Each structure stands twice: as structure tokens, then as C-alpha cells.
C-alpha positions in Angstrom: -11.3 -56.2 -15.1 -7.7 -55.5 -17.6 -10.6 -57.9 -19.7 -12.7 -55.1 -20.1 -10.9 -52.6 -20.8 -9.4 -55.3 -23.4 -13.1 -56.6 -24.8 -13.7 -52.9 -24.5 -11.8 -52.6 -26.6 -12.4 -55.6 -29.1 -16.0 -53.8 -29.4 -15.0 -51.5 -31.9 -12.8 -54.0 -34.2 -17.1 -55.9 -33.7 -18.8 -54.0 -33.7 -18.8 -52.3 -37.6 -19.1 -55.9 -38.7 -21.8 -56.7 -36.9 -24.9 -54.0 -38.7 -25.6 -56.5 -41.3 -29.2 -57.7 -40.5 -30.1 -58.6 -36.8 -33.1 -60.1 -35.1 -36.4 -58.4 -34.1 -36.2 -57.4 -30.3 -38.7 -57.2 -28.5 -38.2 -55.9 -24.2 -39.2 -57.6 -20.8 -39.1 -56.7 -17.5 -36.9 -58.7 -15.1 -36.8 -57.9 -11.4 -37.1 -53.8 -12.2 -35.3 -53.4 -15.6 -36.6 -53.3 -18.6 -34.5 -56.0 -20.5 -33.4 -56.2 -24.1 -33.3 -59.6 -25.8 -33.6 -61.0 -29.5 -34.4 -64.1 -30.9 -33.4 -66.6 -33.9 -33.2 -69.3 -35.0 -35.1 -72.9 -34.8 -33.7 -76.1 -32.2 -33.3 -76.4 -28.6 -33.5 -73.4 -26.8 -29.7 -71.8 -25.8 -29.9 -68.6 -23.8 -26.6 -66.3 -25.0 -24.8 -64.3 -22.1 -22.6 -61.1 -23.5 -19.3 -60.3 -21.8 -19.1 -56.6 -20.0 -19.0 -53.5 -21.7 -21.2 -56.0 -24.1 -24.2 -55.9 -26.5 -25.7 -58.8 -29.0 -24.1 -57.1 -32.2 -20.5 -57.0 -30.6 -20.7 -60.5 -29.7 -20.5 -60.9 -33.3 -21.0 -63.8 -35.5 -21.2 -67.0 -32.8 -24.8 -65.4 -32.6 -26.2 -66.4 -36.1 -24.1 -68.8 -36.3 -26.1 -70.9 -33.5 -28.8 -69.7 -34.2 -28.7 -72.5 -37.4 -29.3 -74.5 -34.6 -30.8 -73.7 -31.7 -33.2 -71.2 -31.2 -31.2 -68.8 -29.6 -32.2 -66.2 -26.6 -29.6 -63.8 -26.9 -30.0 -61.0 -23.5 -28.6 -58.1 -22.6 -27.8 -57.3 -19.3 -28.2 -54.2 -16.5 -27.4 -51.1 -18.0 -25.5 -52.6 -21.8 -26.3 -52.4 -24.6 -30.7 -51.8 -24.7 -31.6 -53.2 -21.1 -32.2 -49.7 -18.5 -29.9 -49.9 -15.3 -31.3 -50.0 -12.0 -30.7 -48.6 -8.5 -28.3 -52.0 -8.2 -25.1 -53.1 -7.8 -23.9 -55.5 -10.5 -22.8 -59.0 -8.5 -22.8 -62.5 -10.1 -25.8 -63.5 -8.3 -28.1 -60.7 -9.4 -26.5 -61.6 -13.2 -27.7 -64.9 -12.7 -30.7 -64.4 -11.2 -31.9 -61.8 -14.0 -31.1 -64.4 -16.1 -33.5 -67.1 -14.3 -36.1 -64.0 -13.9 -35.5 -63.2 -17.3 -36.3 -67.5 -18.7 -39.6 -67.4 -16.6 -40.2 -64.4 -18.3 -40.7 -65.5 -21.4 -41.6 -69.6 -20.5 -38.5 -71.5 -20.4 -38.2 -73.9 -18.6 -34.4 -75.6 -18.7 -32.3 -74.6 -21.9 -29.0 -74.6 -22.8 -26.9 -71.1 -22.2 -23.5 -69.7 -23.4 -21.5 -67.2 -21.6 -18.6 -65.0 -22.9 -16.1 -63.5 -19.6 -18.9 -61.4 -17.2 -21.3 -63.8 -18.7 -19.8 -66.8 -18.4 -19.5 -66.2 -15.3 -23.0 -65.3 -14.9 -23.5 -68.3 -16.6 -22.2 -71.1 -13.8 -23.7 -69.1 -10.7 -26.9 -69.1 -12.7 -25.9 -73.2 -12.2 -24.9 -72.9 -8.9 -28.3 -70.9 -7.8 -30.9 -72.5 -10.7 -29.6 -75.6 -11.7 -32.4 -76.9 -13.3 -32.7 -73.6 -14.6 -29.5 -74.8 -16.9 -29.3 -77.9 -19.6 -26.0 -77.2 -20.7 -22.9 -74.8 -19.3 -21.0 -73.3 -22.3 -18.0 -71.4 -20.6 -15.8 -69.5 -22.6 -13.0 -67.6 -20.4 -14.1 -68.0 -17.2 -13.3 -68.3 -13.4 -14.7 -69.2 -9.9 -12.4 -67.4 -7.9 -10.6 -64.7 -7.3 -6.9 -67.0 -7.2 -7.8 -67.8 -10.8 -6.9 -64.6 -12.9 -3.6 -64.2 -14.0 -1.7 -61.6 -11.7 -1.4 -59.0 -14.6 -5.1 -58.8 -14.2 -5.1 -59.2 -10.8 -2.5 -56.0 -10.1 -4.0 -53.9 -12.5 -7.6 -54.3 -10.6 -6.8 -51.4 -8.2 -5.3 -49.5 -10.9 -8.8 -48.9 -13.1 -11.0 -45.7 -12.2 -13.6 -44.7 -14.6 -12.3 -42.1 -16.2 -9.8 -44.0 -18.1 -12.8 -45.6 -19.3 -15.3 -43.1 -20.5 -12.8 -41.7 -22.6 -12.1 -44.2 -24.9 -13.7 -44.4 -27.6 -16.2 -47.7 -26.9 -17.9 -45.1 -24.6 -19.4 -43.2 -27.8 -20.3 -46.5 -29.1 -22.3 -47.2 -25.5 -24.4 -43.5 -26.4 -25.7 -45.3 -29.3 -27.3 -48.1 -28.2 -28.2 -46.9 -24.0 -32.1 -46.3 -22.4 -29.6 -43.0 -20.9 -27.3 -42.8 -22.7 -25.4 -40.1 -20.6 -25.4 -43.6 -18.1 -21.8 -45.1 -18.9 -19.7 -43.6 -15.9 -22.2 -45.0 -13.8 -22.0 -48.4 -15.3 -18.2 -48.0 -15.2 -18.4 -47.6 -11.8 -20.7 -50.8 -11.0 -18.5 -52.8 -13.6 -15.1 -51.9 -11.4 -17.3 -52.7 -8.4 -17.5 -56.2 -9.9 -13.7 -56.5 -10.8 -13.4 -56.3 -6.2 -16.2 -58.4 -5.7 -14.9 -62.0 -3.7 -15.1 -64.9 -5.7 -14.6 -68.2 -3.8 -17.1 -71.0 -5.3 -14.9 -74.1 -5.6 -17.3 -76.3 -2.7 -20.3 -75.4 -5.4 -18.6 -76.0 -8.8 -17.8 -79.5 -7.1 -20.6 -79.7 -5.8 -22.7 -78.7 -9.3 -24.4 -81.9 -11.6 -24.4 -79.6 -14.7 -21.8 -80.8 -18.3 -19.9 -77.7 -18.4 -18.0 -76.9 -21.3 -15.2 -74.5 -20.2 -14.0 -72.3 -23.6 -10.7 -70.3 -22.7 -7.4 -69.1 -24.6 -4.3 -70.5 -23.7 -3.5 -66.8 -22.9 -6.7 -65.8 -21.3 -7.8 -63.5 -18.3 -7.9 -66.3 -16.6 -4.7 -68.9 -16.5 -4.4 -72.4 -17.7 -4.0 -74.1 -14.5 -6.9 -72.5 -13.1 -8.8 -73.9 -16.2 -8.0 -77.4 -15.6 -8.3 -77.2 -11.6 -11.9 -76.2 -12.4 -12.1 -78.8 -15.3 -10.6 -81.3 -13.1 -13.9 -80.2 -10.0 -16.0 -81.2 -12.7 -14.8 -84.5 -12.6 -12.6 -84.1 -16.0 -9.2 -84.9 -16.5 -9.1 -89.0 -16.5 -7.3 -91.4 -18.6 -10.1 -92.1 -21.5 -9.4 -96.3 -23.0 -10.6 -98.0 -20.3 -14.4 -98.7 -20.7 -15.5 -96.0 -18.6 -17.8 -92.9 -20.5 -15.8 -90.2 -21.1 -17.3 -87.3 -17.8 -19.6 -85.3 -19.4 -17.5 -82.1 -19.3 -15.6 -81.2 -21.8 -11.9 -78.7 -21.6 -10.9 -76.2 -24.7 -8.4 -75.2 -24.7 -8.0 -71.6 -28.0 -3.8 -71.7 -29.6 -2.6 -68.7 -29.7 -5.9 -66.5 -28.4 -5.5 -63.5 -25.9 -9.0 -63.0 -23.9 -11.2 -61.4 -26.8 -10.1 -63.7 -29.7 -11.9 -65.6 -28.3 -15.2 -64.6 -28.8 -13.2 -63.7 -32.9 -13.4 -67.2 -33.7 -16.8 -68.1 -34.3 -16.4 -71.1 -36.6 -13.4 -72.6 -33.6 -16.1 -71.5 -30.7 -19.0 -73.4 -32.5 -16.6 -76.7 -33.8 -16.0 -77.2 -29.6 -19.9 -76.4 -29.0 -22.3 -77.9 -31.0 -20.7 -82.4 -30.5 -20.8 -80.8 -26.5 -24.5 -79.7 -26.9 -25.3 -82.6 -28.6 -23.2 -85.1 -26.4 -21.1 -86.5 -29.6 -17.4 -87.5 -29.2 -14.6 -88.6 -31.0 -14.3 -92.6 -31.2 -11.5 -93.7 -30.2 -9.5 -97.2 -31.1 -12.0 -99.5 -28.7 -15.4 -98.3 -29.4 
């Protein structure tokens, strides 16, 4: 995606600041791959899903902040970070099934889920395909339909090729963690193919019972109209102060925020995420 290009560029900014103490990691077999994950913190379980071309460190300070009040299970997707690749395309349903299998493997019956970018769409598919595993979903920079992406991004997808990625500095960063240091071109091919996968899940989203917090930048890769449409599909957008409880799902729009800037504002993210997960709402005059 244009967002994958942007996210990958953001890795160069965030990664050097993340070399501080990291929680110990482990690996578990998931659908034929060795999936790397880290557990940190104490509290109710929260699964964290990173974006394309990213890994646990490049998610930045949001993971340790969430670990102050949650037991965080941060994993690395197929071919990303320290997780091995397998002979299988990367698709959102596949990623969602991997998360479900991971939860089974580590004994997590149900958890809250926070996903960013590719991880947010995977989290959405997890809630659609495995609703019993998701308590609440926080989806930052998400879309449920290909038409929800910004026109500039949709125009960019056909221009994507492996060469434009392998020559970027973050390709070298990949080698430092990867199970296969030479596997970056193959990962790029799969992620470019992912951008061309059909997405048209309106009926699935409308049928969801899982509460969702949609977080988007006002200059994100998904249009604002699409984020509002998704919020309405989930029952949001009604008037409050009319004697009825607010909808379970929520929408947060970060001002002056591009796609890659969403994940670089951990304090602001936390201010939206924590009340949602704890079920807290601001009190109005009539309460």
C-alpha cells in the first residue's frame, strides 16, 4: 500500500528509539510457521497486531503503555519480524485464522484485540470469522471495503513492484530480525498481492456484535467518509442525551494525523483505548 510504503518509512524513525528493555519472547507453531510473540504486563488479555512490513519493536511505545494495565500478547505475522514464512499467500482471512490459532496455542480463549493498519484489518476479519475469540476490537487505520481507501492510494497500488521496496533502507532493517534474512523480496511480493485482494465486507461488518473502536487519522489511508460509514454499520452515529445508552462501538479521529502518524501518538491512542476497553463514557448533563 501507499500505507505500506509510509509505514515502512516510519520504521526508520521509530525503530532506533525502541532498543530499550524488551520483554522476553517465545515461539509457537501456528499453521506450519514458527510464530514469534512477546508477553508483557498484567491484567486482562490484549492481543496486539502490527501493520505490514512492521514487527513488535516498530509498534513503538503503545505496547509498553498498554502493558501497564493489560497482559499484552504482541505477535509477529507470517514472514514479519522473527516469524517464519510459509508457502502460502498473505491474505486477511489467513492472518485472522493465524491469530485464532495463536490464541489456541497459548491458551487464550478470548481477549481484547488492538490492531494497526494491516493488523487492524486482520483484527476485523478475526472478529468476523472467529467472533467468540474477540471481546472488544480496537482497529486503527482500518477499512472494510477496497473502495474505502483514499483515491491516491488506489491509484498507487498498480504501480507497486518489488524493486521499489528492496532498495529502501528498511529492507536492511528487516534482515536484523528475520528468520530468513534473504526473504524480504518474497515478503514484498506477498504484501503487494495483499493490496490487490478483494475487500467487500459490508454485510459482515453490519452483522457484527463485537464492539469496535475505530481510530483514524484525519489524513489517513482510509477516507473519513469510509470510517464514518463503518461506524454507522456498527450502530454508531446516533444522537445521545435521549435517554438511551450510547452504542457499544466508538469512533475517534486524530487531528493533523497521517497514516504513519497514528501509531506515533501513544498517549493520545491510550486516552481513547483505555476508556473503551474499560467501558467508560464521558458523563453528560442528563446523567
